[in-house]
N, C-alpha and C positions, 0 to 999 in steps of 0.2 A: 415402227410397224414392222419392220423384220423381228423382231419376237413373236407377233401373231403369224409371217409364216411358217415358221418353223413351226409352231403350236399346230397350223394348217395344216404342214406336211405329216406331222406326226402322227394328225388323227386319220389322214387320207392312209397312208402307210399302213396303220393298224387295219382301218377300212378295208382296203383291199388285201391284207392278209385273212381276214375274216370271210370276208364274200366269197374270194374266188374257191376253194376249198369246197365251201358250203354248194357255190353252184356245180363244181365237178359233182360233189356227193349226189347230187339232186337227180342229175342230170344222168347219170348211172342210174340211180332207183328208179327212174322213169322210164329209162330204155326198153325199147318193145322187144318182151320173149322171145327165143324162136319158137317158131310152132312146136307142137307135140309130135311126135314121130305116131302116127297111126299102126294099129295092128300088130304095135312092140315090134316093127322092123321088118314084119314081114311082109314078102311080095305081092299085093294082093290082084297081082294078073295071072300068078304061077298058079293060084284057088283054080281058074278057068282050064289055064293050058298043059299042066304039068300035072292040077287034079291033086295035090297036094301042097300045104305049105311051105314054101320055101322063106327062108331070110334073105332081105336086101342088104345092099349097101349103102354108105353113108356118099360113096363116087357115083349112084344111080338114084341120086335123089330128087325128087318133085315136091314143089310146094303148090298145095291146091285147098281151097275152102279151109285155110286155118289149121289146116295140119300138115305134115311131111312124111310124104310116101318114100319107103325105101324100096327099091328094085333089085334084081339080081341079075339085071343084064341090062341094058340101054334102049337093047328090043323093048323091053317091057315095058321101061321107062316112055318108051315113045309112043306104043301104045295104049297106055294111059293118057297120057298128054291129049292125046288124038279123041280118045271116048272118057274122059273121068266118071262120067253117068254109070257107063258099063260095067266098071271095074270096083268102084268105092263099097265099102261095104254098107249094108242097109244099119238103120239108127245110129250113122256117128261112129259104129265099131263095136256099140256098147251090145250087152247080150239080149238076143231077140228074145227072149223067154222072157226076162226083167224089163222088159220094157211093155210086153204086152199084158203084164202084170202092174204096172204103173211103175217100176222101179228101174234107177239108173244104175245097171251092174256094170263094172268092167267083164269084158271077153278072155277067154283065152283063146288066140287065134289058132290055135293048135284042135279045136274043137268047133266044126264046120260045117257048111253044108250049102250047096247052090242051087236054091228054087227059082225057077221059071228065070232064068239067066241073070237072079241077083244072089248077092253071097251075102249068108247070115255068119254070125259069128256065137260064141254060147260060152257063158262062165263054165260050163261044165258038162261033162258027158251027160248027168243028169238032169240037166236044162235043155236039153238036144232032145233026149227022149220025151220029156215033157212035151214039147215042141212037134215032135212026130206021132206024140197017141193024142194030141188036142192041138189040131192047127186051127182053132180059133185064136189061140193065142199070137201068131202071126197076123190075123186079121185085126184084133186088137191093136196090136204095136202099129200097125199101120195107120190106125184110125187115130191113134194119141199123137202119132206125128205130123198127119195131116191137121188136125185140129190146133197144132204149135204154130202152124207156118202163117 
């Protein structure tokens, strides 16, 4: 019977050596990724308070609605935390003109405007000008987003 214990121990040793690294690899590959940084790191509150894009810092970060927002100050972070709907860019920070045309286009946080207290960002100056010339694109974008909720 002793030889059976030796074989069993050897098989268990092999199993442990194979299973634990695989389990560790599986756990790492399925670990939840950190949320994407919104507005390429620009402080969304600054568009309203300073009327310009300002880079935020990791130190003043705040996770909300699947994104991580960075702020230039704790004051701006706290203002956002108190009322995220007021400061969150429309359409998840995608180009407003693109959404109005049925496309999901990344936006450039340096091309923006505030309309009726809402922040809109655009992929380019041309996209912003197109929205300025044809405000129905903004209406279409809002309709498209409401239809998905």
